[in-house]
C-alpha positions in Angstrom: 50.5 -9.3 -3.6 47.2 -9.3 -1.5 45.5 -6.2 -0.3 43.5 -7.0 3.1 41.8 -3.6 3.0 40.2 -4.1 -0.3 39.3 -7.6 0.6 37.6 -6.4 4.0 35.8 -3.6 1.9 34.5 -6.0 -0.7 33.6 -8.8 1.6 31.5 -6.4 3.3 29.7 -5.2 0.4 29.0 -8.5 -1.1 28.0 -10.4 2.0 24.3 -10.5 1.5 23.9 -10.2 -2.4 22.7 -12.4 -5.0 25.2 -13.6 -7.7 24.3 -11.1 -10.0 24.5 -8.3 -7.7 27.9 -9.5 -6.4 29.3 -9.8 -10.0 28.2 -6.2 -10.7 29.8 -4.7 -7.4 32.9 -6.6 -8.2 33.0 -5.2 -11.6 32.2 -1.8 -10.5 35.0 -1.8 -7.9 37.6 -3.3 -10.7 36.5 -0.5 -13.1 37.0 2.5 -10.3 40.5 0.9 -9.5 41.4 1.6 -13.2 44.4 -0.2 -14.7 44.9 -3.5 -12.9 41.9 -3.2 -11.2 40.8 -6.7 -12.5 43.9 -8.4 -11.1 43.7 -6.7 -7.5 40.0 -7.6 -7.2 40.8 -11.3 -8.3 43.4 -11.3 -5.7 41.6 -9.8 -2.8 38.4 -12.1 -3.5 39.5 -15.0 -5.5 36.7 -14.5 -8.0 37.5 -15.4 -11.3 38.9 -12.7 -13.7 36.3 -13.5 -16.3 33.3 -13.1 -13.8 34.9 -9.8 -12.9 35.2 -8.6 -16.4 31.7 -9.8 -17.1 30.6 -7.7 -14.1 31.9 -4.7 -16.0 30.4 -5.6 -19.2 27.0 -5.8 -17.7 27.3 -2.3 -16.2 27.4 -0.9 -19.3 24.1 -2.9 -20.5 20.8 -1.3 -20.0 19.2 -2.0 -16.3 16.9 -5.5 -16.2 13.1 -5.2 -15.6 12.0 -4.8 -12.3 11.7 -8.5 -10.5 14.3 -10.0 -12.9 17.8 -11.4 -11.8 18.8 -12.4 -15.4 18.4 -11.2 -18.9 15.8 -13.1 -20.9 16.9 -16.0 -22.8 18.8 -17.7 -20.1 17.9 -21.2 -19.1 16.1 -24.1 -21.0 13.6 -23.4 -23.7 10.2 -23.9 -22.8 8.4 -26.8 -23.9 5.5 -24.8 -25.1 7.8 -22.8 -27.3 9.4 -25.9 -29.0 6.0 -27.8 -29.0 3.5 -25.0 -30.1 0.5 -27.5 -30.3 0.8 -28.6 -26.8 -1.3 -26.0 -25.0 -4.3 -26.0 -27.4 -4.5 -30.1 -27.5 -4.6 -30.1 -23.7 -7.3 -27.4 -23.8 -9.1 -29.3 -26.2 -8.9 -32.3 -23.6 -10.5 -30.3 -20.9 -13.0 -28.0 -22.4 -16.6 -28.4 -20.9 -17.9 -29.0 -24.5 -15.8 -32.0 -25.1 -17.8 -33.8 -22.1 -20.1 -36.6 -23.7 -18.0 -36.6 -27.1 -17.8 -40.2 -28.5 -14.7 -39.2 -30.2 -12.8 -37.8 -27.2 -9.9 -40.1 -25.5 -11.4 -39.1 -21.7 -15.1 -39.9 -22.5 -15.3 -42.3 -19.7 -12.6 -41.8 -17.4 -11.6 -38.8 -14.8 -9.6 -35.7 -16.2 -6.9 -36.4 -13.5 -3.6 -34.7 -14.2 -1.9 -38.3 -14.9 -4.9 -39.3 -17.3 -4.4 -35.9 -19.2 -0.8 -36.4 -19.3 -0.9 -40.0 -20.9 -3.3 -38.7 -23.5 -1.0 -35.8 -24.2 1.8 -38.5 -24.5 -0.2 -40.8 -26.7 -0.6 -37.8 -28.9 3.3 -37.4 -29.5 4.0 -34.6 -26.8 6.7 -34.7 -24.6 5.0 -33.7 -20.9 5.1 -34.5 -17.4 2.3 -34.1 -15.2 3.9 -31.2 -13.3 3.8 -29.3 -16.6 0.0 -30.1 -17.3 -0.6 -28.6 -14.1 1.2 -25.7 -15.0 -0.3 -25.1 -18.1 -3.8 -25.6 -16.9 -3.3 -23.1 -14.3 -2.0 -20.5 -16.6 -5.2 -21.0 -18.4 -7.3 -20.1 -15.7 -8.3 -23.9 -14.7 -8.5 -25.2 -11.2 -9.9 -28.2 -9.3 -13.5 -27.5 -8.4 -16.3 -29.7 -7.0 -20.2 -29.4 -7.8 -22.1 -26.6 -6.5 -26.0 -27.1 -5.9 -27.4 -23.7 -7.7 -30.0 -25.5 -10.2 -33.5 -25.4 -8.5 -35.3 -26.8 -11.5 -37.7 -24.7 -13.6 -38.3 -21.0 -12.2 -41.8 -20.5 -11.5 -42.8 -16.9 -12.7 -44.5 -16.5 -9.0 -41.6 -18.0 -7.0 -40.6 -14.4 -5.3 -44.2 -13.4 -4.8 -44.8 -16.7 -3.1 -41.8 -16.2 -0.9 -43.1 -13.0 0.0 -46.7 -14.1 0.5 -45.4 -16.7 3.2 -43.3 -14.2 4.9 -46.3 -11.7 5.5 -48.5 -14.5 6.5 -45.8 -15.8 8.9 -45.3 -12.3 10.3 -48.8 -11.4 11.0 -49.5 -14.9 12.3 -46.6 -14.4 15.0 -47.7 -10.8 15.8 -51.0 -12.3 16.6 -49.2 -14.6 19.2 -50.4 -17.7 17.3 -47.9 -20.6 16.2 -46.0 -21.1 13.1 -44.3 -24.1 12.1 -42.0 -25.5 9.6 -42.5 -29.4 8.4 -40.8 -32.0 6.3 -39.2 -35.5 6.1 -35.5 -35.7 6.9 -33.5 -38.1 4.9 -34.4 -41.8 5.4 -31.6 -43.4 7.4 -30.4 -47.2 7.4 -30.5 -48.6 10.9 -27.7 -50.8 11.7 -23.8 -50.7 12.0 -23.2 -48.5 8.8 -20.8 -45.7 8.0 -22.1 -42.3 8.9 -20.1 -39.2 6.9 -18.3 -36.9 9.4 -15.6 -37.5 11.7 -15.2 -37.8 15.8 -12.7 -37.6 18.3 -11.5 -41.0 19.3 -8.5 -42.7 20.7 -5.6 -42.6 18.0 -5.7 -45.9 15.8 -9.0 -46.9 17.2 -11.7 -46.1 14.5 -15.3 -47.3 14.8 -15.4 -50.3 13.0 -18.5 -50.3 10.4 -19.9 -52.4 7.7 -18.3 -52.5 4.3 -21.4 -52.1 2.4 -24.7 -50.3 2.7 -27.3 -52.9 2.2 -30.3 -52.7 4.0 -31.0 -55.1 6.8 -34.4 -56.4 6.6 -35.2 -56.8 10.5 -33.7 -53.2 11.4 -35.4 -51.3 8.2 -35.1 -47.8 7.8 -35.6 -44.4 10.1 -38.1 -42.1 8.8 -37.6 -38.7 10.8 -40.5 -36.1 10.4 -39.6 -32.7 11.8 -42.0 -30.0 13.1 -40.2 -26.7 13.6 -41.4 -23.9 16.0 -40.2 -20.5 14.1 -41.3 -18.5 17.2 -39.7 -20.3 20.0 -36.6 -22.0 18.0 -37.6 -25.4 19.1 -38.1 -28.5 17.1 -40.0 -31.9 17.1 -39.1 -35.3 15.5 -41.1 -38.2 15.1 -38.9 -41.3 14.0 -41.1 -43.4 12.1 -40.5 -47.0 10.9 -43.0 -47.7 8.4 -44.0 -45.4 5.2 -43.7 -41.7 4.6 -47.4 -40.7 3.9 -49.4 -38.1 4.7 -51.0 -39.7 7.7 -47.6 -40.2 9.2 -46.7 -36.4 8.4 -50.1 -35.1 10.1 -49.6 -37.4 13.1 -46.2 -35.9 13.7 -47.8 -32.6 13.9 -50.5 -33.7 15.9 -47.9 -35.3 18.5 -45.9 -31.8 18.3 -49.0 -30.2 19.5 -49.7 -32.6 22.2 -46.3 -32.5 23.4 -45.1 -29.2 23.0 -47.4 -26.8 21.2 -50.7 -26.6 23.2 -48.5 -25.9 26.4 -46.6 -22.9 24.4 -49.7 -21.6 22.9 -52.6 -22.3 25.5 -54.6 -19.5 23.8 -54.1 -20.4 20.2 -57.0 -20.4 17.8 -54.9 -21.1 14.5 -51.9 -22.8 13.5 -49.7 -21.8 10.5 -47.8 -24.6 8.6 -45.0 -24.1 5.7 -44.1 -27.2 3.7 -42.6 -27.9 0.4 -44.6 -29.0 -2.5 -43.8 -32.4 -2.7 -43.6 -35.6 -0.5 -46.0 -36.6 2.1 -46.9 -33.0 2.7 -47.3 -32.4 -0.9 -49.7 -29.5 -2.0 -51.8 -32.1 -4.3 -52.0 -34.6 -1.9 -55.7 -35.3 -0.9 -54.5 -37.4 1.8 -52.6 -34.7 3.2 -55.5 -32.2 3.3 -57.8 -35.0 4.6 -55.7 -35.8 7.6 -55.1 -31.9 8.2 -59.2 -31.5 8.4 -59.1 -34.4 10.9 -56.4 -32.8 12.9 -58.4 -29.3 12.7 -61.3 -31.0 14.0 -59.7 -32.6 16.8 -57.9 -29.4 18.1 -60.5 -26.9 17.2 -57.5 -24.9 15.4 -58.0 -22.9 12.0 -54.7 -24.4 9.9 -53.4 -22.0 7.5 -51.0 -23.9 4.9 -48.7 -22.5 2.5 -46.4 -24.3 0.2 -43.1 -23.5 -1.2 -42.9 -23.3 -4.8 -41.6 -26.4 -6.7 -37.8 -26.9 -6.6 -37.4 -24.5 -3.6 -37.9 -27.3 -0.7 -34.2 -25.9 0.7 -35.6 -22.6 1.6 -38.0 -24.2 4.2 -36.9 -23.1 7.4 -36.3 -26.4 8.8 -33.7 -27.5 6.5 -31.0 -25.2 7.9 -32.4 -24.4 11.3 -33.1 -28.1 12.7 -32.0 -30.6 10.2 -28.4 -29.4 9.8 -27.9 -29.6 13.3 -29.0 -33.0 13.3 -26.7 -34.1 10.9 -24.1 -32.4 13.0 -24.7 -34.0 16.3 -24.6 -37.6 14.8 -21.8 -37.1 12.4 -19.2 -39.8 12.4 -21.6 -42.0 14.6 -23.1 -45.6 13.4 -27.4 -45.5 13.8 -26.9 -49.0 15.3 -30.5 -49.0 16.6 -33.6 -46.8 16.7 -33.1 -45.9 20.3 -29.7 -44.5 19.1 -31.4 -42.4 16.4 -34.0 -40.9 19.0 -31.3 -40.2 21.7 -29.1 -38.2 19.3 -31.8 -36.4 17.9 -33.2 -35.3 21.2 -29.6 -34.4 22.3 -29.5 -31.7 19.8 -29.1 -28.4 20.8 -27.2 -24.8 19.8 -25.9 -21.7 21.9 -28.5 -19.6 20.0 -31.4 -21.7 22.1 -32.5 -24.6 19.8 -33.7 -27.6 21.8 -35.3 -30.6 20.1 -37.7 -33.3 21.6 -37.8 -36.5 19.4 -40.0 -39.7 19.7 -40.2 -43.3 18.2 -43.5 -43.6 16.1 -44.0 -47.3 15.8 -47.2 -47.0 14.0 -48.2 -48.5 10.5 -48.7 -46.1 7.7 -49.6 -48.0 4.5 -48.8 -46.7 1.2 -51.2 -46.4 -1.6 -53.9 -45.0 0.4 -56.7 -43.1 -1.5 -59.1 -40.3 -0.6 -62.0 -39.8 -3.0 -65.6 -39.0 -2.1 -64.5 -37.1 1.3 -63.1 -34.3 -0.3 -66.3 -32.7 -0.9 -66.9 -32.6 3.2 -63.7 -30.6 3.7 -64.0 -26.9 5.1 -61.0 -25.8 2.6 -60.8 -22.3 1.7 -58.2 -21.2 -1.2 -56.3 -18.1 -0.8 -56.9 -15.4 -3.4 -53.4 -15.6 -4.1 -52.4 -19.0 -5.4 -54.9 -21.3 -3.9 -53.2 -24.4 -4.8 -50.1 -23.4 -2.6 -52.3 -21.4 0.2 -55.2 -22.6 1.5 -57.1 -22.5 4.8 -58.6 -25.6 6.6 -61.4 -24.4 9.1 -62.7 -26.9 11.7 -65.9 -28.8 11.2 -69.1 -28.4 13.5 
């Protein structure tokens, strides 16, 4: 005979419970009813008698650990338990020390999940790529890209040079004199080539560009040389088309002074230049110093030059205060011609006040030009601290 009151009570008690908790509630109720309790609960709920009896047995067992709904031992045996060598064989494949090992089965292919799984299967293991992923995660592995942190050899005076540059720049700015950061941006192929990044376009209508990035001889390359004014947050970029030489670099500085610097600093008597130690503005380039001497003679400015230590070019302000914004501005846009490049650079601005001017420099700057006997006539005064990195060029009478 059915028991409606008992059925309503048990329905309310077990409505939102998981299977194990439901079994325990039914077992506790049957136990409380005494003799015939299992039969009464069975008639009221329709749950099998064996399930209710199992609930009663579980009531007399020790409680389960927190966050578990069943006792250990349930379910299938783990593959790593049946195959103890699986984990060690997998870790042997992904250990960094095995990279380049001629005996490694993954010497020349990527260590993707499916490649790793394939090698493990060839070694006799029964494994899927999902299990491979779980084992790698348990061992503390994750997908990671490269991180740029190595700057080459660390010069013992590296930090001292940074402090020297900072002190000189602050003193120059306090005196109301200009301080600029200079460098050459990455050379760009001119033409209908893919440019990294994405832009909003009508759906299904991406820019069509060339498949291969082969130089188009008649278009050549664009060579942006930048000058960044640290005090005014303003930039100048000369876009060259010939060679990235010291003559081109100093010519770009001269154009900045004519177009922007002289008007911004009408009473200037000196100019401080910060640059890296390589390329067209190398600290060891004779042509660079000779061209700066000619610049000082023309402008009557005393030029102070401070080079960053080798391997630290990314610390130069122009890299992340000017060049990075140029890259952002032309992301996803093919640099089809020189006019496009100049206009995209000249359109750069930021909410913090950065403004940029750009100009095409069609001049010829042949590579391999050497300066020999003229060095003795230069008015170069090395600084007391690292005269090879820090020096002053005074105008000649």
